[in-house]
ZADREN-556418 format. One record per residue (C-alpha): residue in three letters; x, y, z. Coordinates in steps of 0.001 Angstrom, whole numbers, padded with zeros to 6 digits, always signed. Example, Ala and Ser with C-alpha at 12.3 -4.5 7.8 and 13.67 -1.06 7.14 Angstrom:
ZADREN-556418
Ala+012300-004500+007800;Ser+013670-001060+007140;
//
This chain:
ZADREN-556418
Met+000491-000135-000026;Asn+001511+003433-000652;Ala+001859+005612+002321;Ala+000305+008936+000030;Ala-003122+007446-000972;Pro-005302+007197+001570;Gln-007802+004974+001472;Pro-011712+004466+003333;Leu-012027+003183+006604;Thr-013236-000632+007432;His-016589-000400+009203;Ser-015096-001368+012500;Gln-012324+001059+012090;Gln-014845+004112+011160;Gln-016908+002458+015065;Ile-013512+002782+016412;Trp-012779+006397+014974;Ile-015846+007534+016086;Gly-015561+006550+019575;Gln-012465+008311+019970;Arg-013763+011092+018604;Leu-016825+011376+020938;Thr-014220+010450+024027;Pro-010768+011730+022875;Glu-009429+011657+026414;Ser-010381+007940+027115;Pro-008021+005481+026191;Leu-011186+003639+024885;Tyr-009733+001288+022645;Asn-006134+000559+024727;Met-005130-002973+024386;Ala-002105-002682+026711;Phe+000498-005736+027220;Ala+003375-006025+029348;Phe+005870-008834+029322;Val+008846-008673+031955;Phe+011526-011354+030799;Pro+013742-012786+033351;Thr+017246-011401+032250;Glu+018379-007805+030912;Leu+018170-007574+027215;Arg+020313-005797+024617;Ala+018168-002114+024594;Asp+020321-001581+020754;Leu+019233-005632+019864;Phe+015764-005728+021005;Cys+014829-002410+019493;Ala+016447-002695+015950;Ala+014396-006503+016134;Trp+010994-005062+017094;Gln+011658-002004+014414;Arg+012336-004447+012031;Val+008705-005918+012633;Val+006607-003112+012966;Asp+008397-001591+009291;Ala+007689-004740+007737;Ser+004039-005006+009044;Asp+001290-002935+007573;Ala-001227-002887+010679;Leu+001434-001772+012837;Arg+002237+001281+010320;Thr-001413+002134+009589;Arg-002312+005953+010597;Ile-005600+008083+010643;Val-005963+010681+008706;Asp-008558+013755+007687;Asp-009117+014072+004152;Glu-010011+017555+002644;Arg-013448+017372+004021;Gly-012684+016358+007344;Asn-013568+012747+006770;Pro-011417+009694+008127;Arg-008691+007884+006145;Trp-006106+005216+006907;Thr-002630+005327+005314;Leu+000882+003811+006132;Ala+003243+005262+007687;Ala+006884+004537+005594;Arg+008375+003777+009090;Gly+006630+002633+012342;Arg+007353+004048+015625;Ser+011059+003527+017279;Thr+010502+001662+020686;Glu+011421+003796+023847;Val+013794+002500+026394;Ile+013650+004132+029742;Val+015234+001989+033108;Leu+013144+002659+036037;Ala+014814+004294+039598;Pro+015732+002031+041618;Gly+012809+000468+044400;Pro+012232-002904+046422;Asp+009557-003859+044167;Pro+010637-003337+040153;Ala+007982-005950+039064;Gly+005269-003687+040996;Ala+006591-000544+039396;Phe+006399-001596+036207;Arg+002896-003016+036674;Glu+002159+000549+038068;Trp+003988+002544+035287;Gly+002315+000560+033076;Arg-001254+001304+034659;Ala-000398+004729+034257;Arg+001158+004933+030454;Cys-002403+002764+029165;Ala-004139+005348+030899;Cys-003199+007653+027857;Pro-005191+007639+024662;Leu-002690+007063+021457;Pro-003621+009903+018824;Pro-005730+008025+015748;Asp-003746+010058+013203;Gly-000525+009635+015134;Asp+001561+005812+016109;Leu-001219+003544+017146;Val+001373+001319+018849;Asp+003665+002047+021460;Ser+006299+000009+022432;Val+008696+000905+025652;Leu+011267-001562+026681;Val+011844-001153+030540;Gln+014944-002242+032402;Leu+013776-002812+035541;Gly+017175-002377+037529;Asp+016975-006254+038966;Gly+018739-008323+036153;Arg+015024-008506+034729;Thr+013944-006012+031691;Gly+009930-005378+031411;Trp+008747-005077+027365;Tyr+005220-002618+027338;
//
């Protein structure tokens, strides 16, 4: 699909677009997943691998844009959003801190006209790595 050729939304995409337009501050359609790896991952390798997956996937590069009449259309970004890397502050419960961080992160809606996938690698500081 050409990134410069916006297409009409499917029925399901249109319903999501309408719901998000009616309540733009609500994370109505966020689906958050978090994983904890029992080792410290090399962020550079992980991010490069995930970037290859995103760049090869139309679904992970889809954006919703308004045409000149304000009608929503879907299009593909040339590249997907890169993975953010953060380090959690040291504490007594890194896994619990990661869960709380994830709850707060998924409470923020993703903009329909922006990246619809949010990838964050979280260094937990206890020999483990989280991925949101």
